[in-house]
C-alpha positions in Angstrom: 59.5 74.6 65.6 56.9 77.5 66.0 56.9 78.8 69.5 53.3 80.3 70.8 53.5 84.2 70.8 53.7 84.2 74.8 57.3 82.8 74.4 57.8 85.1 71.7 57.1 88.0 73.9 59.7 86.9 76.9 62.8 87.8 75.4 61.2 91.2 74.6 59.5 91.6 77.9 62.8 91.1 80.0 64.4 94.0 77.9 61.5 96.3 79.1 62.6 99.4 81.2 59.9 98.7 84.0 61.5 95.6 85.1 63.7 97.7 87.2 61.3 99.9 89.4 59.6 97.0 89.5 62.0 94.5 90.6 63.4 97.3 93.0 60.0 97.8 94.7 60.0 93.7 95.2 63.3 93.6 96.8 62.7 96.7 98.7 59.6 95.1 99.9 61.1 91.5 100.8 64.0 93.2 102.4 61.9 95.3 104.4 59.8 92.6 105.5 62.6 90.5 106.3 64.2 93.4 108.5 61.4 94.2 110.5 61.2 90.5 110.9 64.8 90.1 112.4 64.5 93.4 114.6 61.4 92.8 115.8 59.8 95.9 114.2 56.5 95.3 113.2 55.5 98.6 111.9 58.8 98.3 109.4 57.9 94.7 108.5 54.2 96.2 107.5 55.3 99.4 106.1 57.8 97.4 103.7 54.2 95.3 102.6 53.1 98.8 100.9 55.9 98.2 98.0 53.9 95.1 96.6 51.2 96.3 95.1 53.5 98.9 93.1 55.6 95.9 92.2 52.7 93.7 90.8 51.5 96.6 88.8 54.7 97.5 87.1 55.2 93.5 86.5 51.1 93.5 85.0 51.8 96.7 83.0 55.0 94.8 81.5 52.9 91.6 81.0 49.6 93.5 79.1 52.4 95.6 76.8 54.2 92.0 75.7 51.1 89.8 75.3 52.3 86.9 78.4 50.6 85.3 80.6 46.8 85.8 80.8 47.2 88.9 78.7 48.1 86.8 75.6 46.2 86.0 72.9 43.5 83.2 73.4 43.6 79.9 71.7 40.1 79.4 71.8 37.5 79.7 68.7 34.5 81.8 68.9 31.4 80.1 68.1 
């Protein structure tokens, strides 16, 4: 069985060094929001949301480098 290209790139993407800072940013954002909400501190909760764009960009860079998701090759044929 031949796997689509996006599935073949996934294991390589999981070994990417950019996933570590992406995961750290995501955990910091989620942890900061949870901490801020638990302590009724809106400034901390909203400030922690600033980590989400960084995490999204880093995950997007990894996906683009490895051709995963919408960055993968298209199966449509040109007319």
